[in-house]
ChimeraX commands (.cxc) that place a marker at each C-alpha (Angstrom):
marker #1 position -35.90,-14.38,-1.12 radius 0.5
marker #1 position -37.56,-11.36,0.39 radius 0.5
marker #1 position -40.19,-11.82,3.01 radius 0.5
marker #1 position -41.06,-8.47,4.60 radius 0.5
marker #1 position -43.94,-9.86,6.62 radius 0.5
marker #1 position -41.74,-12.50,8.25 radius 0.5
marker #1 position -38.94,-9.99,8.86 radius 0.5
marker #1 position -41.37,-7.55,10.44 radius 0.5
marker #1 position -42.79,-10.15,12.80 radius 0.5
marker #1 position -39.43,-11.46,13.96 radius 0.5
marker #1 position -38.06,-7.92,14.33 radius 0.5
marker #1 position -41.12,-6.86,16.35 radius 0.5
marker #1 position -40.66,-9.84,18.65 radius 0.5
marker #1 position -37.00,-8.97,19.15 radius 0.5
marker #1 position -37.84,-5.31,19.80 radius 0.5
marker #1 position -40.45,-6.31,22.37 radius 0.5
marker #1 position -38.14,-8.79,24.11 radius 0.5
marker #1 position -35.19,-6.42,24.21 radius 0.5
marker #1 position -37.39,-3.60,25.53 radius 0.5
marker #1 position -38.79,-5.89,28.21 radius 0.5
marker #1 position -35.28,-6.93,29.27 radius 0.5
marker #1 position -33.96,-3.35,29.15 radius 0.5
marker #1 position -31.47,-4.28,26.43 radius 0.5
marker #1 position -32.89,-2.32,23.49 radius 0.5
marker #1 position -29.78,-0.21,22.90 radius 0.5
marker #1 position -27.46,-3.24,23.05 radius 0.5
marker #1 position -29.61,-5.24,20.64 radius 0.5
marker #1 position -29.80,-2.22,18.32 radius 0.5
marker #1 position -25.98,-2.12,18.25 radius 0.5
marker #1 position -25.95,-5.85,17.53 radius 0.5
marker #1 position -28.40,-5.45,14.65 radius 0.5
marker #1 position -26.21,-2.70,13.19 radius 0.5
marker #1 position -23.30,-5.15,13.39 radius 0.5
marker #1 position -25.36,-7.89,11.69 radius 0.5
marker #1 position -26.48,-5.49,8.97 radius 0.5
marker #1 position -22.93,-4.28,8.34 radius 0.5
marker #1 position -21.62,-7.86,8.33 radius 0.5
marker #1 position -24.22,-8.95,5.79 radius 0.5
marker #1 position -23.41,-5.98,3.54 radius 0.5
marker #1 position -19.64,-6.44,3.63 radius 0.5
marker #1 position -19.20,-10.22,3.89 radius 0.5
marker #1 position -20.76,-12.24,1.09 radius 0.5
marker #1 position -19.53,-15.49,2.66 radius 0.5
marker #1 position -21.76,-15.01,5.71 radius 0.5
marker #1 position -24.78,-14.33,3.49 radius 0.5
marker #1 position -23.95,-17.44,1.45 radius 0.5
marker #1 position -23.68,-19.46,4.66 radius 0.5
marker #1 position -27.09,-18.21,5.81 radius 0.5
marker #1 position -28.74,-19.08,2.49 radius 0.5
marker #1 position -27.01,-22.40,1.87 radius 0.5
marker #1 position -29.36,-25.41,1.92 radius 0.5
marker #1 position -26.36,-27.76,1.85 radius 0.5
marker #1 position -24.85,-26.79,5.20 radius 0.5
marker #1 position -26.59,-28.57,8.07 radius 0.5
marker #1 position -28.29,-26.47,10.78 radius 0.5
marker #1 position -25.93,-27.76,13.50 radius 0.5
marker #1 position -22.89,-26.68,11.47 radius 0.5
marker #1 position -24.50,-23.28,10.83 radius 0.5
marker #1 position -25.09,-22.88,14.56 radius 0.5
marker #1 position -21.43,-23.63,15.27 radius 0.5
marker #1 position -20.17,-21.17,12.65 radius 0.5
marker #1 position -22.59,-18.41,13.63 radius 0.5
marker #1 position -21.80,-19.01,17.29 radius 0.5
marker #1 position -18.11,-18.52,16.54 radius 0.5
marker #1 position -18.90,-15.27,14.72 radius 0.5
marker #1 position -21.43,-13.79,17.14 radius 0.5
marker #1 position -20.85,-15.11,20.67 radius 0.5
marker #1 position -18.02,-12.77,21.69 radius 0.5
marker #1 position -19.35,-9.74,19.80 radius 0.5
marker #1 position -23.06,-9.64,20.54 radius 0.5
marker #1 position -25.47,-9.74,23.45 radius 0.5
marker #1 position -26.73,-13.10,24.74 radius 0.5
marker #1 position -30.25,-12.24,23.54 radius 0.5
marker #1 position -28.99,-11.67,19.99 radius 0.5
marker #1 position -26.99,-14.88,20.07 radius 0.5
marker #1 position -30.04,-16.85,21.27 radius 0.5
marker #1 position -32.16,-15.14,18.59 radius 0.5
marker #1 position -29.75,-16.20,15.83 radius 0.5
marker #1 position -29.78,-19.75,17.18 radius 0.5
marker #1 position -33.59,-19.69,17.15 radius 0.5
marker #1 position -33.61,-18.55,13.52 radius 0.5
marker #1 position -31.33,-21.43,12.53 radius 0.5
marker #1 position -33.48,-23.91,14.47 radius 0.5
marker #1 position -36.62,-22.65,12.70 radius 0.5
marker #1 position -34.91,-22.63,9.29 radius 0.5
marker #1 position -35.24,-18.85,8.97 radius 0.5
marker #1 position -31.54,-17.92,9.08 radius 0.5
marker #1 position -31.57,-16.76,5.46 radius 0.5
marker #1 position -33.82,-13.90,6.57 radius 0.5
marker #1 position -31.39,-12.59,9.22 radius 0.5
marker #1 position -30.13,-9.60,7.16 radius 0.5
marker #1 position -33.71,-8.60,6.35 radius 0.5
marker #1 position -34.75,-9.00,10.01 radius 0.5
marker #1 position -31.81,-6.84,11.13 radius 0.5
marker #1 position -32.82,-4.08,8.71 radius 0.5
marker #1 position -36.44,-4.25,9.87 radius 0.5
marker #1 position -35.35,-4.18,13.52 radius 0.5
marker #1 position -33.41,-0.97,12.85 radius 0.5
marker #1 position -36.45,0.55,11.12 radius 0.5
marker #1 position -38.72,-0.34,14.04 radius 0.5
marker #1 position -36.13,1.01,16.48 radius 0.5
marker #1 position -36.14,4.34,14.60 radius 0.5
marker #1 position -39.93,4.52,14.80 radius 0.5
marker #1 position -39.85,3.68,18.51 radius 0.5
marker #1 position -37.19,6.30,19.24 radius 0.5
marker #1 position -38.72,8.93,16.90 radius 0.5
marker #1 position -35.66,9.06,14.65 radius 0.5
marker #1 position -35.81,9.94,10.97 radius 0.5
marker #1 position -33.18,8.53,8.62 radius 0.5
marker #1 position -31.95,11.13,6.13 radius 0.5
marker #1 position -29.43,10.47,3.36 radius 0.5
marker #1 position -27.70,13.23,1.46 radius 0.5
marker #1 position -25.75,12.47,-1.69 radius 0.5
marker #1 position -23.43,15.11,-3.12 radius 0.5
marker #1 position -20.99,15.29,-6.02 radius 0.5
marker #1 position -18.03,15.88,-3.70 radius 0.5
marker #1 position -17.39,15.02,-0.06 radius 0.5
marker #1 position -18.97,17.44,2.41 radius 0.5
marker #1 position -17.18,18.47,5.61 radius 0.5
marker #1 position -18.60,17.81,9.09 radius 0.5
marker #1 position -19.51,21.47,9.72 radius 0.5
marker #1 position -21.66,21.60,6.58 radius 0.5
marker #1 position -23.30,18.29,7.48 radius 0.5
marker #1 position -24.18,19.73,10.91 radius 0.5
marker #1 position -25.79,22.75,9.25 radius 0.5
marker #1 position -27.78,20.49,6.91 radius 0.5
marker #1 position -28.85,18.31,9.84 radius 0.5
marker #1 position -30.08,21.37,11.78 radius 0.5
marker #1 position -32.00,22.67,8.73 radius 0.5
marker #1 position -33.70,19.32,8.16 radius 0.5
marker #1 position -34.45,18.90,11.86 radius 0.5
marker #1 position -36.02,22.37,12.04 radius 0.5
marker #1 position -38.94,21.16,9.97 radius 0.5
marker #1 position -39.77,18.18,12.19 radius 0.5
marker #1 position -39.97,17.08,15.79 radius 0.5
marker #1 position -37.90,13.95,15.10 radius 0.5
marker #1 position -34.24,13.36,15.70 radius 0.5
marker #1 position -32.22,13.07,12.52 radius 0.5
marker #1 position -29.80,10.29,11.62 radius 0.5
marker #1 position -27.87,11.85,8.73 radius 0.5
marker #1 position -25.95,9.65,6.33 radius 0.5
marker #1 position -23.84,11.17,3.60 radius 0.5
marker #1 position -22.68,9.66,0.33 radius 0.5
marker #1 position -20.71,10.84,-2.69 radius 0.5
marker #1 position -21.77,10.34,-6.30 radius 0.5
marker #1 position -19.61,12.22,-8.80 radius 0.5
marker #1 position -22.24,11.65,-11.53 radius 0.5
marker #1 position -24.40,14.36,-9.91 radius 0.5
marker #1 position -21.89,16.97,-11.20 radius 0.5
marker #1 position -23.08,19.43,-8.54 radius 0.5
marker #1 position -25.90,20.04,-6.11 radius 0.5
marker #1 position -27.35,17.31,-3.90 radius 0.5
marker #1 position -29.99,14.63,-3.54 radius 0.5
marker #1 position -31.75,14.41,-0.16 radius 0.5
marker #1 position -33.78,11.32,0.81 radius 0.5
marker #1 position -36.00,11.54,3.89 radius 0.5
marker #1 position -39.04,9.53,5.01 radius 0.5
marker #1 position -39.77,8.22,1.55 radius 0.5
marker #1 position -39.36,11.65,-0.05 radius 0.5
marker #1 position -36.66,12.49,-2.57 radius 0.5
marker #1 position -35.46,16.06,-3.11 radius 0.5
marker #1 position -33.24,16.18,-6.18 radius 0.5
marker #1 position -31.41,19.49,-6.57 radius 0.5
marker #1 position -28.58,18.12,-8.68 radius 0.5
marker #1 position -27.16,19.45,-11.92 radius 0.5
marker #1 position -27.54,15.98,-13.41 radius 0.5
marker #1 position -31.33,16.19,-12.97 radius 0.5
marker #1 position -31.37,19.66,-14.51 radius 0.5
marker #1 position -29.40,18.43,-17.51 radius 0.5
marker #1 position -31.73,15.44,-17.91 radius 0.5
marker #1 position -34.74,17.79,-17.80 radius 0.5
marker #1 position -33.22,19.94,-20.55 radius 0.5
marker #1 position -32.45,16.82,-22.58 radius 0.5
marker #1 position -36.12,15.73,-22.31 radius 0.5
marker #1 position -37.28,19.15,-23.48 radius 0.5
marker #1 position -35.06,18.99,-26.55 radius 0.5
marker #1 position -36.06,15.38,-27.23 radius 0.5
marker #1 position -39.77,16.27,-27.14 radius 0.5
marker #1 position -38.98,19.34,-29.26 radius 0.5
marker #1 position -41.83,21.33,-27.71 radius 0.5
marker #1 position -40.57,24.58,-29.20 radius 0.5
marker #1 position -41.00,23.57,-32.84 radius 0.5
marker #1 position -44.79,23.44,-32.49 radius 0.5
marker #1 position -44.79,26.98,-31.06 radius 0.5
marker #1 position -42.87,28.36,-34.06 radius 0.5
marker #1 position -45.38,27.28,-36.75 radius 0.5
marker link #1:1,2 radius 0.2
marker link #1:2,3 radius 0.2
marker link #1:3,4 radius 0.2
marker link #1:4,5 radius 0.2
marker link #1:5,6 radius 0.2
marker link #1:6,7 radius 0.2
marker link #1:7,8 radius 0.2
marker link #1:8,9 radius 0.2
marker link #1:9,10 radius 0.2
marker link #1:10,11 radius 0.2
marker link #1:11,12 radius 0.2
marker link #1:12,13 radius 0.2
marker link #1:13,14 radius 0.2
marker link #1:14,15 radius 0.2
marker link #1:15,16 radius 0.2
marker link #1:16,17 radius 0.2
marker link #1:17,18 radius 0.2
marker link #1:18,19 radius 0.2
marker link #1:19,20 radius 0.2
marker link #1:20,21 radius 0.2
marker link #1:21,22 radius 0.2
marker link #1:22,23 radius 0.2
marker link #1:23,24 radius 0.2
marker link #1:24,25 radius 0.2
marker link #1:25,26 radius 0.2
marker link #1:26,27 radius 0.2
marker link #1:27,28 radius 0.2
marker link #1:28,29 radius 0.2
marker link #1:29,30 radius 0.2
marker link #1:30,31 radius 0.2
marker link #1:31,32 radius 0.2
marker link #1:32,33 radius 0.2
marker link #1:33,34 radius 0.2
marker link #1:34,35 radius 0.2
marker link #1:35,36 radius 0.2
marker link #1:36,37 radius 0.2
marker link #1:37,38 radius 0.2
marker link #1:38,39 radius 0.2
marker link #1:39,40 radius 0.2
marker link #1:40,41 radius 0.2
marker link #1:41,42 radius 0.2
marker link #1:42,43 radius 0.2
marker link #1:43,44 radius 0.2
marker link #1:44,45 radius 0.2
marker link #1:45,46 radius 0.2
marker link #1:46,47 radius 0.2
marker link #1:47,48 radius 0.2
marker link #1:48,49 radius 0.2
marker link #1:49,50 radius 0.2
marker link #1:50,51 radius 0.2
marker link #1:51,52 radius 0.2
marker link #1:52,53 radius 0.2
marker link #1:53,54 radius 0.2
marker link #1:54,55 radius 0.2
marker link #1:55,56 radius 0.2
marker link #1:56,57 radius 0.2
marker link #1:57,58 radius 0.2
marker link #1:58,59 radius 0.2
marker link #1:59,60 radius 0.2
marker link #1:60,61 radius 0.2
marker link #1:61,62 radius 0.2
marker link #1:62,63 radius 0.2
marker link #1:63,64 radius 0.2
marker link #1:64,65 radius 0.2
marker link #1:65,66 radius 0.2
marker link #1:66,67 radius 0.2
marker link #1:67,68 radius 0.2
marker link #1:68,69 radius 0.2
marker link #1:69,70 radius 0.2
marker link #1:70,71 radius 0.2
marker link #1:71,72 radius 0.2
marker link #1:72,73 radius 0.2
marker link #1:73,74 radius 0.2
marker link #1:74,75 radius 0.2
marker link #1:75,76 radius 0.2
marker link #1:76,77 radius 0.2
marker link #1:77,78 radius 0.2
marker link #1:78,79 radius 0.2
marker link #1:79,80 radius 0.2
marker link #1:80,81 radius 0.2
marker link #1:81,82 radius 0.2
marker link #1:82,83 radius 0.2
marker link #1:83,84 radius 0.2
marker link #1:84,85 radius 0.2
marker link #1:85,86 radius 0.2
marker link #1:86,87 radius 0.2
marker link #1:87,88 radius 0.2
marker link #1:88,89 radius 0.2
marker link #1:89,90 radius 0.2
marker link #1:90,91 radius 0.2
marker link #1:91,92 radius 0.2
marker link #1:92,93 radius 0.2
marker link #1:93,94 radius 0.2
marker link #1:94,95 radius 0.2
marker link #1:95,96 radius 0.2
marker link #1:96,97 radius 0.2
marker link #1:97,98 radius 0.2
marker link #1:98,99 radius 0.2
marker link #1:99,100 radius 0.2
marker link #1:100,101 radius 0.2
marker link #1:101,102 radius 0.2
marker link #1:102,103 radius 0.2
marker link #1:103,104 radius 0.2
marker link #1:104,105 radius 0.2
marker link #1:105,106 radius 0.2
marker link #1:106,107 radius 0.2
marker link #1:107,108 radius 0.2
marker link #1:108,109 radius 0.2
marker link #1:109,110 radius 0.2
marker link #1:110,111 radius 0.2
marker link #1:111,112 radius 0.2
marker link #1:112,113 radius 0.2
marker link #1:113,114 radius 0.2
marker link #1:114,115 radius 0.2
marker link #1:115,116 radius 0.2
marker link #1:116,117 radius 0.2
marker link #1:117,118 radius 0.2
marker link #1:118,119 radius 0.2
marker link #1:119,120 radius 0.2
marker link #1:120,121 radius 0.2
marker link #1:121,122 radius 0.2
marker link #1:122,123 radius 0.2
marker link #1:123,124 radius 0.2
marker link #1:124,125 radius 0.2
marker link #1:125,126 radius 0.2
marker link #1:126,127 radius 0.2
marker link #1:127,128 radius 0.2
marker link #1:128,129 radius 0.2
marker link #1:129,130 radius 0.2
marker link #1:130,131 radius 0.2
marker link #1:131,132 radius 0.2
marker link #1:132,133 radius 0.2
marker link #1:133,134 radius 0.2
marker link #1:134,135 radius 0.2
marker link #1:135,136 radius 0.2
marker link #1:136,137 radius 0.2
marker link #1:137,138 radius 0.2
marker link #1:138,139 radius 0.2
marker link #1:139,140 radius 0.2
marker link #1:140,141 radius 0.2
marker link #1:141,142 radius 0.2
marker link #1:142,143 radius 0.2
marker link #1:143,144 radius 0.2
marker link #1:144,145 radius 0.2
marker link #1:145,146 radius 0.2
marker link #1:146,147 radius 0.2
marker link #1:147,148 radius 0.2
marker link #1:148,149 radius 0.2
marker link #1:149,150 radius 0.2
marker link #1:150,151 radius 0.2
marker link #1:151,152 radius 0.2
marker link #1:152,153 radius 0.2
marker link #1:153,154 radius 0.2
marker link #1:154,155 radius 0.2
marker link #1:155,156 radius 0.2
marker link #1:156,157 radius 0.2
marker link #1:157,158 radius 0.2
marker link #1:158,159 radius 0.2
marker link #1:159,160 radius 0.2
marker link #1:160,161 radius 0.2
marker link #1:161,162 radius 0.2
marker link #1:162,163 radius 0.2
marker link #1:163,164 radius 0.2
marker link #1:164,165 radius 0.2
marker link #1:165,166 radius 0.2
marker link #1:166,167 radius 0.2
marker link #1:167,168 radius 0.2
marker link #1:168,169 radius 0.2
marker link #1:169,170 radius 0.2
marker link #1:170,171 radius 0.2
marker link #1:171,172 radius 0.2
marker link #1:172,173 radius 0.2
marker link #1:173,174 radius 0.2
marker link #1:174,175 radius 0.2
marker link #1:175,176 radius 0.2
marker link #1:176,177 radius 0.2
marker link #1:177,178 radius 0.2
marker link #1:178,179 radius 0.2
marker link #1:179,180 radius 0.2
marker link #1:180,181 radius 0.2
marker link #1:181,182 radius 0.2
marker link #1:182,183 radius 0.2
marker link #1:183,184 radius 0.2
marker link #1:184,185 radius 0.2
marker link #1:185,186 radius 0.2
view
């Protein structure tokens, strides 16, 4: 169940509180941990969404998971979410917190997808090229998708730059499917 408005409000509150307490960087690291945990561990997500498990039991389990690994503010925040019955939104809140942190710190998230793995030196060059066009810091994430055949796909601030061979082949396929050249021959 997606609720971006709720996630935004809770994330904003957590950003404000952590900034006020001087713990923004620590809470950011905790939210990265929560986001990674929710992506890699389906059992935790099932626990958060389960209506069968009682809130007190959820608090105990989440306390065992988070208490030694996260800041006291994050631990109290998770407990608050369980108390309010909003624990199922924790992964969404963590993602929104990270987005708001990036806006606050003037960081732009950029993702580059290539057909083969790219070495660190090339990624540094790409990062410098992308950063040259903006005053923001760049958080570069790389991924590999062999289906691209060659070239790259760059995602940045809601923009998609597709310079892959797969896109070129699909464009050629569309041209042949439409058969635009037959009309020109007659």
